[in-house]
C-alpha positions in Angstrom: -18.1 -2.1 -11.5 -18.4 0.7 -14.0 -21.1 3.4 -13.9 -23.1 5.3 -11.3 -24.6 2.2 -9.6 -21.1 0.7 -9.1 -19.9 4.0 -7.8 -22.7 4.1 -5.2 -22.1 0.5 -4.3 -18.4 1.1 -3.7 -18.8 4.5 -2.0 -18.2 3.0 1.4 -14.7 2.0 0.3 -14.0 5.5 -0.9 -15.2 6.8 2.5 -12.7 4.4 4.2 -9.9 5.6 2.0 -10.7 9.2 2.8 -10.8 8.6 6.5 -7.5 6.7 6.5 -5.8 9.3 4.4 -6.8 12.1 6.8 -5.7 10.2 9.9 -2.3 9.5 8.3 -1.9 13.2 7.6 -2.7 13.9 11.3 0.0 11.4 12.4 2.7 13.1 10.2 1.5 16.6 11.2 2.4 15.9 14.8 6.2 15.9 14.1 6.4 19.5 12.7 3.6 21.0 14.7 3.4 19.1 18.1 6.6 17.1 18.5 6.0 17.1 22.3 2.7 15.3 21.8 3.8 12.8 19.2 5.2 10.0 21.3 2.5 10.3 24.0 -0.2 10.1 21.3 1.4 7.1 19.6 1.8 5.3 23.0 -2.0 5.3 23.3 -3.1 5.1 19.7 -0.9 5.0 16.6 -2.8 6.9 14.0 -0.4 6.1 11.2 -0.6 2.3 11.7 -4.4 2.6 11.9 -4.5 4.5 8.6 -2.3 2.2 6.7 -4.1 -0.9 8.0 -7.4 0.5 6.8 -5.8 1.2 3.4 -4.5 -2.3 3.2 -7.8 -3.8 4.1 -9.5 -1.8 1.4 -6.8 -2.8 -1.2 -7.2 -6.4 -0.3 -10.9 -6.2 -0.5 -11.2 -4.6 -4.0 -8.0 -5.1 -6.0 -8.3 -8.8 -6.5 -11.9 -8.3 -7.5 -10.8 -5.9 -10.2 -8.3 -8.5 -11.6 -10.8 -11.3 -11.6 -13.6 -9.2 -13.1 -11.3 -8.4 -16.1 -9.7 -11.8 -16.2 -6.7 -10.2 -17.8 -3.3 -9.7 -16.1 -2.3 -7.4 -18.9 -5.3 -5.1 -18.3 -4.6 -5.4 -14.5 -1.0 -4.2 -14.8 -1.9 -1.4 -17.3 -4.5 -0.1 -14.8 -2.1 -0.4 -11.9 0.7 1.4 -13.7 -1.5 4.3 -14.8 -3.0 4.4 -11.3 0.2 4.5 -9.3 3.2 5.7 -11.3 2.2 9.1 -12.7 1.4 10.6 -9.3 4.4 8.7 -7.8 6.6 10.6 -10.2 5.0 13.9 -9.3 5.7 13.2 -5.6 9.4 12.3 -6.4 9.7 15.5 -8.5 8.2 17.6 -5.7 10.7 16.1 -3.2 13.6 16.9 -5.5 12.3 20.5 -5.8 12.3 20.8 -2.0 15.9 19.5 -1.9 16.9 22.0 -4.6 15.3 24.8 -2.6 17.3 23.7 0.4 14.1 22.9 2.4 15.1 19.2 2.8 18.0 16.8 2.4 18.4 13.5 0.6 19.7 10.4 2.3 23.5 10.2 2.0 23.2 7.0 -0.1 21.7 9.1 -2.9 25.2 10.4 -3.5 26.9 7.0 -3.4 24.3 4.5 -4.5 22.2 6.4 -7.0 21.6 3.7 -9.5 20.5 1.1 -6.8 18.2 3.6 -5.1 16.7 4.9 -8.4 16.1 1.4 -9.7 14.5 0.2 -6.5 12.1 3.2 -6.5 11.2 2.6 -10.1 10.0 -0.8 -9.2 8.3 0.5 -6.0 10.0 -2.3 -3.9 12.5 -0.1 -2.1 11.3 -1.1 1.4 12.0 -4.8 0.6 15.5 -3.9 -0.8 16.9 -2.0 2.1 16.7 1.2 0.2 15.8 4.4 2.1 12.5 5.9 0.9 12.8 9.2 -0.9 9.6 10.3 0.8 8.6 8.7 4.1 5.2 7.5 3.0 6.5 5.5 0.0 7.3 2.5 2.2 3.6 1.3 2.0 3.8 1.1 -1.8 6.4 -1.7 -1.5 3.8 -3.9 0.2 1.1 -2.9 -2.3 3.5 -4.0 -5.0 4.4 -7.2 -3.3 0.6 -7.9 -3.0 0.1 -7.3 -6.7 3.0 -9.5 -7.7 1.7 -12.3 -5.5 -1.8 -11.9 -6.9 -0.3 -12.2 -10.4 1.5 -15.4 -9.6 -1.5 -16.9 -7.8 -3.9 -16.0 -10.7 -1.5 -17.6 -13.2 -1.2 -20.7 -11.1 -4.9 -20.9 -10.5 -4.8 -20.6 -6.8 -5.9 -17.0 -6.4 -9.1 -17.9 -4.7 -7.3 -19.4 -1.7 -7.4 -16.0 0.1 -8.2 -17.3 3.6 -5.3 -19.8 3.4 -2.9 -17.1 2.2 -4.0 -14.7 5.0 -3.6 -17.4 7.7 -0.2 -18.5 6.2 1.2 -14.9 6.4 -0.3 -14.4 9.9 1.3 -17.6 11.1 4.6 -16.7 9.5 4.5 -13.3 11.3 3.8 -15.0 14.6 6.3 -17.8 14.3 9.0 -15.6 12.7 8.7 -12.6 15.0 12.2 -11.9 16.4 13.7 -14.8 14.5 13.7 -13.7 10.8 16.8 -11.9 9.6 16.7 -8.3 8.6 18.2 -7.1 5.3 20.1 -10.4 4.9 20.6 -9.9 1.2 21.1 -6.2 0.7 23.2 -5.1 3.7 26.9 -5.1 3.3 28.0 -2.3 1.0 27.0 -0.4 -2.1 28.1 -3.2 -4.5 26.1 -5.8 -2.8 23.0 -3.6 -2.6 23.3 -2.8 -6.4 23.7 -6.5 -7.2 20.6 -7.5 -5.2 18.5 -4.6 -6.7 19.6 -5.5 -10.3 19.0 -9.2 -9.8 15.6 -8.8 -8.2 14.5 -6.3 -10.8 15.7 -8.6 -13.6 14.0 -11.7 -12.2 10.7 -9.9 -11.5 10.8 -8.2 -14.9 11.5 -11.5 -16.7 8.9 -13.3 -14.6 6.2 -10.7 -15.4 7.1 -10.7 -19.1 6.7 -14.5 -19.1 3.4 -14.4 -17.3 2.0 -11.8 -19.6 3.3 -13.1 -22.9 4.4 -16.7 -22.7 2.8 -20.0 -23.3 1.3 -22.0 -20.5 4.5 -23.6 -19.1 6.4 -20.3 -19.5 3.6 -18.4 -17.6 3.8 -20.9 -14.8 7.6 -20.7 -14.6 7.4 -16.9 -14.6 4.7 -17.0 -11.8 6.9 -19.3 -9.7 9.9 -17.0 -10.1 7.9 -13.9 -9.2 6.3 -15.5 -6.1 9.5 -17.0 -4.9 11.4 -13.7 -5.2 8.7 -11.7 -3.4 8.4 -14.3 -0.6 12.2 -14.3 -0.2 12.3 -10.6 0.2 9.4 -10.6 2.7 11.1 -13.3 4.7 14.7 -12.1 5.0 15.2 -8.6 3.5 12.8 -6.2 5.1 14.0 -3.2 7.1 11.3 -0.8 8.3 8.7 -1.4 9.7 10.1 -4.9 10.5 9.6 -8.5 9.5 6.5 -9.3 11.5 4.8 -6.1 10.5 5.5 -6.7 6.8 4.2 -10.2 6.9 1.1 -9.0 9.0 0.4 -6.4 6.3 0.2 -9.2 3.6 -2.0 -11.2 6.0 -4.3 -8.2 6.3 -4.6 -7.7 2.6 -5.4 -11.3 1.9 -7.9 -11.2 4.8 -9.5 -8.3 3.0 -9.9 -10.4 -0.1 -11.4 -13.3 1.9 -13.9 -10.8 3.4 -14.9 -9.8 -0.1 -15.5 -13.4 -1.0 -17.7 -13.9 2.0 -19.6 -10.7 1.2 -20.3 -11.8 -2.4 -21.3 -15.3 -1.3 -18.3 -17.0 -2.9 -17.1 -18.2 0.6 -19.4 -19.3 3.4 -19.6 -17.4 6.7 -17.4 -20.1 8.4 -14.4 -18.3 6.8 -15.1 -15.3 9.0 -13.9 -17.2 12.0 -10.7 -18.0 10.2 -10.2 -14.5 9.1 -10.7 -13.2 12.6 -7.5 -15.0 13.6 -5.5 -12.4 11.5 -6.3 -9.3 13.8 -5.9 -11.6 16.8 -2.4 -12.4 15.6 -1.7 -8.7 15.1 -2.8 -7.9 18.6 -0.5 -10.6 20.0 2.5 -9.5 17.9 2.0 -5.9 19.2 1.6 -7.0 22.8 4.6 -4.7 23.9 3.1 -1.7 22.0 -0.3 -0.7 23.4 -0.7 2.1 20.8 -0.2 -0.3 18.0 -2.6 -2.8 19.5 -5.3 -0.2 19.8 -4.7 1.0 16.3 -4.9 -2.6 14.9 -8.2 -3.3 16.7 -9.6 0.1 15.7 -8.7 -0.5 12.0 -10.5 -3.8 11.9 -13.5 -2.5 13.8 -13.7 0.5 11.4 -13.7 -1.8 8.4 -16.3 -4.0 10.0 -18.6 -1.0 10.8 -18.2 0.3 7.2 -19.0 -3.1 5.8 -22.2 -3.2 7.9 -23.1 0.3 6.6 -22.0 -0.4 3.0 -25.5 -0.1 1.5 -26.2 3.3 3.1 -25.5 6.6 1.3 -22.1 8.0 2.2 -21.4 11.7 2.7 -20.2 13.2 -0.6 -17.4 15.0 1.0 -16.0 11.8 2.5 -16.3 9.9 -0.8 -14.5 12.8 -2.5 -11.7 12.5 0.0 -11.5 8.8 -0.9 -11.3 9.7 -4.6 -8.3 11.9 -4.0 -6.9 9.8 -1.1 -3.8 8.7 -3.1 -3.0 12.3 -3.8 -3.6 13.1 -0.1 -1.3 10.3 0.9 1.6 11.2 -1.5 1.4 15.0 -1.4 1.0 15.7 2.3 4.6 15.0 3.3 5.8 17.7 0.9 3.7 20.3 2.6 4.7 19.1 6.0 8.4 19.1 5.1 7.9 22.8 4.2 6.2 23.5 7.5 9.1 21.9 9.4 11.6 24.0 7.5 9.8 27.3 8.4 8.9 26.2 12.0 12.2 25.1 13.6 10.9 25.3 17.2 7.1 24.4 17.3 6.7 24.4 21.1 7.7 28.1 21.1 4.6 28.8 19.0 1.3 29.3 20.7 -1.1 26.4 20.5 -3.8 28.5 18.8 -1.4 29.5 16.0 -0.4 25.9 15.5 -4.0 24.8 15.3 -4.6 27.5 12.6 -1.5 26.3 10.8 -2.8 22.7 10.8 -6.1 23.9 9.3 -4.2 25.8 6.7 -2.1 22.7 5.9 -5.3 20.6 5.4 -6.9 23.3 3.2 -3.8 23.7 1.1 -3.4 20.0 0.8 -7.0 19.4 -0.4 -6.6 22.2 -2.9 -3.4 20.7 -4.2 -5.0 17.2 -4.4 -8.0 18.6 -6.4 -5.4 19.8 -8.9 -3.4 16.6 -9.0 -6.6 14.6 -9.4 -7.7 16.9 -12.2 -4.4 17.1 -14.1 -2.5 14.0 -13.2 -4.5 11.1 -11.7 -7.7 11.4 -13.8 -6.0 11.8 -17.2 -3.6 9.0 -16.4 -6.4 6.6 -15.5 -8.4 7.6 -18.6 -5.3 6.9 -20.7 -4.9 3.5 -19.0 -8.5 2.6 -19.8 -8.1 3.6 -23.4 -5.0 1.4 -23.7 -6.9 -1.5 -22.1 -9.8 -1.0 -24.5 -7.5 -0.9 -27.5 -5.6 -4.0 -26.4 -8.9 -5.9 -26.2 -8.0 -6.9 -22.7 -6.5 -10.2 -23.8 -6.5 -12.9 -21.1 -3.1 -13.7 -19.7 -4.3 -16.9 -18.2 -7.4 -19.0 -18.5 -10.1 -18.3 -16.0 -9.8 -21.0 -13.4 -12.7 -22.9 -12.0 -13.8 -21.9 -8.5 -11.4 -23.4 -6.0 -12.9 -25.0 -2.9 -12.2 -23.5 0.5 -10.1 -20.4 1.0 
């Protein structure tokens, strides 16, 4: 997947990322610029849910392929760390600067539960640990991290090709558990309890990953079981926002993306498409009381299907560039919008034309900022990660399993 040919072949995924990122920005721009339109828009079409579902489909489609291509969990985690954490820390630093300038406020728990909140953010699992996100968009990274951890466990246990089964299992759990699963069962109940849960989860996951990456066969397997069990427990009983069924549906969506990749590459037969189609059907049923969420779910899947059909066609360079910097767009835009909200306390009192001009200015400033963060943060970090992988020789953390039958 390296080189110009691979870049052209994957350009449609960058185009999807770019589109999703810009739609999410629009969703969050409604609050500081058009608060009177936000709820009416979301009642018809939820742009934020649409954007994150497209992101999750793309991640599910390509991330497992990256792991399996390398065949090394160590290389996979090096690449993930240098892909996600550097810009994540820039985002955190930017938020702290806004707080220091008096343009925003921290959640009250940052004054009383600092260690628990900081440790949860360091592991990017804050949304599964009942920890308020320092920046609103960080909640999705918790589900990305849950997906990576489950992939790691499945790869170690040689069941990582059962993508369709995983997608259907999570979709069924979302449907059957909707309204029944407890919320924040482990973490709610005081600062001491939250800290205990965060420390225990971090320790178990850290030890499990260390075992998977460095242990013998039985040690790797035990570590994988510990990692998977911990993540599944958190998904089942300890989610807060956006809610248990939505969190489980997100995982179903990501594994469905992986199954679609396997169909596209010929690893799975087309009969799997009928099974994968049950995932968006489950999402539509789960959101039956929220028409805007239903429309967004259908639109996200239709968008991905259309992009898949057009994947061999050239993509506009500006759209693929947006995909290249989509992570920067996603993490940086809340900081700009928080600043707008500070200086625009009463948006309805401002003429519509002025607000439209301000929205254009926000997009322009955001893209300029993202060009800088890509140039000075993301790109150097990813190059460093590749160098470390090259120097390590990409040792295999688990033998490459034989192709598993079915999904």
